C-alpha positions as CSV (number, residue, x, y, z in Angstrom):
1,M,36.5,197.5,116.8
2,L,36.7,199.9,119.7
3,D,34.9,202.6,117.8
4,A,32.1,200.2,117.0
5,L,31.8,199.2,120.7
6,V,31.7,202.8,121.9
7,A,29.1,203.7,119.3
8,E,26.8,200.8,120.4
9,A,27.3,201.6,124.0
10,R,26.3,205.2,123.4
11,L,23.2,204.1,121.5
12,R,22.0,201.3,123.7
13,W,23.1,202.3,127.2
14,G,23.6,206.1,127.1
15,L,27.4,206.1,127.4
16,D,28.6,209.7,127.8
17,V,32.2,209.6,126.5
18,A,32.8,213.1,127.6
19,A,32.5,211.9,131.2
20,G,35.4,209.5,130.7
21,L,35.6,205.9,129.7
22,Q,37.7,203.0,131.1
23,V,38.7,200.3,128.6
24,V,40.3,197.3,130.1
25,A,41.4,194.0,128.6
26,S,39.6,191.1,130.2
27,E,42.9,189.4,131.0
28,R,44.1,192.5,132.8
29,L,41.0,193.2,134.8
30,T,42.4,192.3,138.2
31,G,45.4,194.6,137.7
32,A,43.5,197.6,136.5
33,P,42.7,200.6,138.8
34,I,38.9,200.5,138.0
35,E,36.8,203.4,139.3
36,A,33.2,202.2,139.5
37,S,31.8,205.7,139.1
38,R,33.1,205.8,135.5
39,P,31.8,203.7,132.6
40,L,33.7,200.5,131.9
41,L,34.3,198.5,128.8
42,V,35.8,195.1,129.3
43,V,37.2,193.7,126.0
44,P,39.2,190.5,125.3
45,A,42.8,191.6,124.5
46,A,42.7,189.9,121.1
47,L,39.9,192.2,120.0
48,L,41.9,195.2,121.1
49,R,44.9,193.9,119.2
50,T,46.8,194.1,122.4
51,N,49.6,191.7,123.2
52,V,49.0,189.6,126.3
53,D,52.1,188.3,128.1
54,E,50.6,185.0,129.2
55,P,47.3,184.2,127.3
56,G,44.7,182.7,129.7
57,V,46.5,184.0,132.8
58,V,44.9,187.0,134.6
59,A,47.1,189.9,135.6
60,A,48.6,190.2,139.1
61,P,46.1,191.9,141.5
62,L,46.4,195.6,142.0
63,P,48.1,196.5,145.3
64,G,45.4,197.5,147.7
65,R,43.0,195.0,146.1
66,A,45.3,191.9,146.6
67,G,43.3,190.6,149.5
68,P,40.3,188.3,149.3
69,A,39.7,187.0,145.8
70,G,42.2,189.4,144.4
71,R,43.1,187.2,141.4
72,D,39.5,186.3,140.4
73,P,38.0,188.8,137.8
74,L,34.4,187.8,138.7
75,A,35.0,188.1,142.4
76,L,36.7,191.5,141.8
77,L,33.7,192.9,139.9
78,A,31.4,191.6,142.7
79,R,33.5,193.6,145.2
80,L,33.3,196.8,143.1
81,Y,29.6,196.7,142.0
82,P,26.3,195.6,143.6
83,A,25.2,192.1,142.5
84,A,22.1,193.5,140.7
85,H,24.1,196.1,138.7
86,P,23.4,195.7,135.0
87,V,26.0,194.4,132.5
88,G,25.4,195.0,128.8
89,R,26.4,192.4,126.2
90,F,27.3,193.7,122.8
91,G,25.4,192.4,119.8
92,R,22.8,190.7,122.2
93,D,19.4,191.9,123.3
94,A,19.6,190.4,126.7
95,G,22.2,191.6,129.2
96,T,23.1,190.2,132.6
97,T,24.1,191.4,136.0
98,I,27.3,191.5,138.0
99,G,25.9,188.7,140.2
100,D,25.1,186.5,137.3
101,L,28.3,187.0,135.3
102,V,30.2,183.8,134.5
103,A,33.7,183.4,133.1
104,A,32.5,182.8,129.6
105,D,30.8,186.3,129.5
106,L,34.3,187.9,129.7
107,G,35.3,186.1,126.6
108,E,33.3,188.7,124.7
109,P,33.0,192.5,125.2
110,V,30.8,193.7,128.0
111,Y,29.7,197.2,129.2
112,V,29.4,198.1,132.8
113,A,27.5,201.3,133.5
114,P,28.8,203.7,136.1
115,L,27.6,203.8,139.6
116,A,26.5,207.0,141.4
117,P,29.6,208.4,143.2
118,E,28.2,207.6,146.7
119,E,27.6,204.0,145.6
120,A,31.1,203.3,144.2
121,I,32.1,202.5,147.8
122,A,34.9,200.1,147.1
123,G,37.0,202.7,145.3
124,P,39.2,205.5,146.7
125,W,37.0,208.4,145.6
126,A,33.6,207.6,147.1
127,L,34.5,208.7,150.6
128,P,35.9,212.1,149.4
129,Y,32.7,212.6,147.4
130,I,30.5,211.7,150.4
131,S,32.5,214.1,152.6
132,H,32.1,216.9,150.1
133,R,28.4,216.2,149.7
134,L,27.8,216.3,153.4
135,R,29.5,219.8,153.6
136,L,27.2,221.3,150.9
137,P,24.5,223.8,152.0
138,D,21.9,221.1,151.6
139,G,24.1,218.5,153.2
140,C,24.3,217.5,156.9
141,P,24.1,220.3,159.5
142,W,26.5,218.5,161.8
143,D,29.2,218.1,159.1
144,R,28.8,221.7,158.0
145,E,29.6,222.9,161.5
146,Q,32.9,221.0,161.9
147,T,36.3,222.5,161.9
148,H,39.8,221.2,162.1
149,A,39.8,221.9,165.9
150,S,36.4,220.3,166.5
151,L,37.4,217.1,164.8
152,R,40.7,216.7,166.8
153,K,39.1,214.6,169.5
154,H,37.5,212.3,167.0
155,L,40.8,211.7,165.3
156,L,42.4,210.6,168.7
157,E,39.4,208.4,169.5
158,E,39.5,206.7,166.2
159,A,43.3,206.2,166.4
160,Y,43.0,204.6,169.8
161,E,40.2,202.3,168.6
162,V,42.4,201.2,165.7
163,Y,45.3,200.7,168.2
164,D,43.0,198.4,170.3
165,A,41.7,196.5,167.3
166,L,45.3,195.7,166.2
167,E,45.7,193.5,169.3
168,A,43.6,190.8,167.5
169,G,45.4,191.2,164.2
170,A,43.7,191.2,160.8
171,T,40.0,191.0,161.5
172,P,36.8,192.5,159.9
173,D,36.6,194.7,163.0
174,L,40.1,196.1,162.2
175,A,38.9,196.9,158.6
176,A,35.9,198.9,160.1
177,E,38.1,200.8,162.5
178,L,40.7,201.7,159.8
179,G,37.8,203.0,157.8
180,D,36.7,205.3,160.7
181,L,40.3,206.6,160.9
182,L,40.5,207.1,157.2
183,L,37.3,209.2,157.3
184,Q,39.1,211.6,159.7
185,V,41.9,212.1,157.1
186,V,39.4,212.7,154.3
187,L,37.4,215.2,156.4
188,H,40.5,217.3,157.2
189,A,41.5,217.2,153.5
190,Q,38.0,218.4,152.6
191,L,38.1,221.3,155.0
192,A,41.5,222.3,153.7
193,A,40.3,222.1,150.1
194,E,37.4,224.4,151.0
195,A,40.0,226.8,152.4
196,G,42.0,226.6,149.2
197,V,45.1,225.2,151.0
198,F,45.4,221.6,149.9
199,D,43.3,218.6,149.0
200,L,43.5,214.8,149.2
201,V,45.7,214.7,146.1
202,D,48.3,216.7,148.1
203,V,47.9,214.3,151.0
204,H,48.5,211.3,148.7
205,A,51.5,212.9,147.0
206,A,53.1,214.1,150.3
207,I,53.2,210.6,151.9
208,A,54.1,208.7,148.7
209,R,57.0,211.1,148.0
210,K,58.2,210.8,151.6
211,I,58.1,207.0,151.6
212,V,59.9,206.7,148.2
213,R,62.6,209.2,149.5
214,R,63.1,207.2,152.7
215,H,63.6,203.9,150.8
216,P,66.6,204.6,148.5
217,H,67.6,201.0,148.9
218,V,64.3,200.0,147.1
219,F,63.7,203.0,144.7
220,G,67.3,204.1,144.4
221,D,70.9,202.8,144.5
222,A,71.5,202.7,148.2
223,V,72.2,199.3,150.0
224,A,70.5,198.1,153.1
225,R,70.9,194.4,153.8
226,T,69.2,194.1,157.2
227,A,66.3,195.7,159.1
228,A,68.9,197.4,161.3
229,D,70.5,198.9,158.3
230,V,67.1,200.2,157.1
231,T,66.4,201.7,160.5
232,R,69.7,203.6,160.7
233,Q,69.2,204.8,157.1
234,W,65.6,205.9,157.9
235,E,66.7,207.9,160.9
236,R,69.5,209.6,159.0
237,I,67.2,210.6,156.3
238,K,64.6,211.9,158.8
239,S,67.3,213.8,160.6
240,D,68.4,215.4,157.4
241,E,64.7,216.3,156.5
242,R,64.2,217.8,160.0
243,A,67.4,219.9,159.6
244,E,66.3,221.2,156.2
245,A,62.8,222.1,157.4
246,A,63.6,223.4,160.8
247,E,64.4,226.9,161.9
248,P,68.0,227.7,162.6
249,G,69.0,226.2,165.9
250,A,66.3,223.5,165.9
251,G,67.2,220.2,167.5
252,A,66.7,216.5,166.7
253,L,63.8,216.3,169.2
254,D,61.9,219.2,167.8
255,G,58.7,218.2,166.1
256,I,57.8,215.4,168.4
257,S,54.1,216.0,169.1
258,S,53.3,217.2,172.6
259,S,49.9,215.4,172.3
260,L,51.6,212.0,172.2
261,P,51.0,209.7,175.2
262,A,54.0,210.2,177.6
263,L,55.4,206.7,177.1
264,A,55.2,206.9,173.3
265,A,56.8,210.4,173.4
266,S,59.6,209.2,175.6
267,Q,60.3,206.2,173.4
268,E,60.4,208.4,170.3
269,M,62.8,210.9,171.9
270,Q,65.2,208.1,173.0
271,E,65.0,206.5,169.5
272,R,66.0,209.7,167.9
273,A,68.8,210.3,170.3
274,A,70.1,206.7,169.8
275,A,70.0,207.2,166.0
276,L,72.5,210.0,166.5
277,G,74.7,207.9,168.7
278,Y,73.6,208.9,172.1
279,D,72.8,205.6,173.7
280,W,74.2,203.0,176.2
281,P,76.4,200.5,174.5
282,D,74.4,197.5,175.8
283,L,71.3,196.6,177.8
284,A,73.4,196.0,181.0
285,G,74.1,199.8,181.2
286,V,70.4,200.6,180.9
287,L,69.4,198.1,183.6
288,A,72.1,199.5,185.9
289,K,70.6,202.9,185.3
290,V,67.2,201.5,186.3
291,A,68.6,200.3,189.6
292,E,70.3,203.7,190.1
293,E,67.0,205.6,189.5
294,L,65.1,203.2,191.8
295,A,67.6,203.9,194.6
296,E,67.2,207.6,194.1
297,L,63.5,207.3,194.3
298,E,63.8,205.4,197.6
299,A,66.1,208.1,198.9
300,A,63.8,211.0,198.0
301,T,62.3,212.8,201.0
302,T,59.9,215.4,199.5
303,A,56.9,215.2,197.2
304,D,58.7,217.1,194.5
305,E,61.8,214.9,194.8
306,R,59.7,211.8,194.6
307,R,57.8,213.0,191.6
308,D,61.0,214.0,189.8
309,E,62.8,210.7,190.6
310,F,59.7,208.7,189.7
311,G,59.7,210.4,186.3
312,D,63.4,209.6,185.8
313,L,62.7,206.0,186.7
314,L,59.9,205.7,184.1
315,F,62.1,207.4,181.5
316,V,64.9,204.9,181.9
317,V,62.4,201.9,182.1
318,V,61.1,203.1,178.7
319,N,64.7,203.0,177.4
320,A,65.1,199.4,178.7
321,G,62.0,198.5,176.7
322,R,63.3,200.2,173.6
323,R,66.6,198.2,173.9
324,L,64.6,195.0,174.2
325,G,62.5,195.8,171.1
326,I,59.4,196.4,173.1
327,E,56.8,199.1,172.3
328,T,56.3,200.4,175.8
329,E,52.9,202.0,175.2
330,A,51.6,198.6,174.0
331,A,53.3,196.7,176.8
332,L,51.7,198.9,179.5
333,R,48.3,198.6,177.8
334,A,48.7,194.8,177.8
335,A,49.6,194.9,181.5
336,N,46.5,197.1,182.2
337,A,44.3,194.6,180.3
338,K,45.8,191.7,182.3
339,F,45.3,193.5,185.6
340,R,41.7,194.2,184.6
341,R,41.0,190.6,183.8
342,R,42.6,189.2,186.9
343,F,41.0,191.8,189.2
344,G,37.7,190.9,187.7
345,R,38.3,187.3,188.7
346,V,39.1,188.4,192.2
347,E,35.9,190.4,192.4
348,R,33.9,187.4,191.3
349,R,35.6,185.1,193.9
350,V,34.9,187.7,196.6
351,A,31.2,187.9,195.6
352,E,31.0,184.1,195.8
353,R,32.0,184.4,199.5
354,G,29.2,186.9,200.0
355,V,31.5,189.6,201.5
356,A,32.5,193.1,200.4
357,I,36.0,193.4,198.9
358,R,36.9,196.3,201.2
359,N,36.3,194.0,204.2
360,L,39.1,191.6,203.2
361,D,42.7,192.3,204.3
362,F,45.6,192.4,201.8
363,G,46.7,188.8,202.6
364,D,43.3,187.4,201.7
365,L,43.2,189.5,198.5
366,D,46.7,188.5,197.5
367,E,45.7,184.9,197.9
368,L,42.7,185.4,195.7
369,W,45.0,187.2,193.2
370,D,47.3,184.2,193.0
371,A,44.4,181.9,192.5
372,A,43.1,184.2,189.7
373,K,46.6,184.1,188.0
374,A,46.7,180.3,188.3
375,E,43.2,180.0,186.9
376,E,44.0,182.2,183.9
377,R,47.2,180.3,183.1
378,E,45.3,177.0,183.3
379,E,42.7,178.2,180.8
380,I,45.3,179.3,178.2
381,R,47.5,176.2,178.7
382,P,47.5,174.1,175.5
């Protein structure tokens, strides 16, 4: 049966078997890692003489495609191919299109021609192809000029835009921002491939290998019953990895990026130290240290002393946030956003009075601030 389908596809639709061919049972379409830049045969399992675990029940969706309409074969094909893309029907003169497919069409074999690599945008290999194409001599002049160093600022910008978008949770905007960040990963892999050092396959393999290794309670025989157990195990494994990879004499805090924002770096350092047992036994000890550092800041008499003591105060405040399960970088960003909103309200109230904000004393401004706070709270009250 399969030989006959391949022969007809070669004759009628120009199938080039040498370029690769995907053959998927209709019932398992949603669980198959389909690459739209390769030709696809969709054949009912019965015709392939393949056992189907639950006839009439489609396969579980492939991880990574388990979002919107992940269990609907027709919706899946509509996500992978343009609506006008042709679909060939075996033994029939008339074909159809992806947009016009109905469930009954998948009860018989159909042939889906491959897309051009840059058009197979819903798969994992379109972006690497596009990045490669842009770097060719007849590609994009800007892309050809880029280096790892020149792209660094773009990586940071995109990471922060993702960070900001996360505030709203899962939104279409977040999907777009994650795509921008992914592009940076693909571009760096492309540059490394051109240099003969590594490519995207190595990137995939490195992170997958690391995640499997750090979850022995899932992929091995270790036991971790709580999230706290997982965290402790994770830190132990990371510590062992750092010790194996480091030069003799390297410490637990080596490897923390100097480019991290200061709050994030402080929290990471303290988390590593705590994982090795260097930590206050309870939150009360941390809060007592906050009071101690605040008193030392008040007692400082020179600019250097004040800067030093202020840094110590910030450091221990970060530790207090860590003990409370707070991501300090996110907490400060939220406080900044709140201040921006409320100060904007104050500015509008001052403008309504027809005066300049600098001409009001602190008492007046503090009163307006309290009014702005009350107004904001009233707006968000259920």
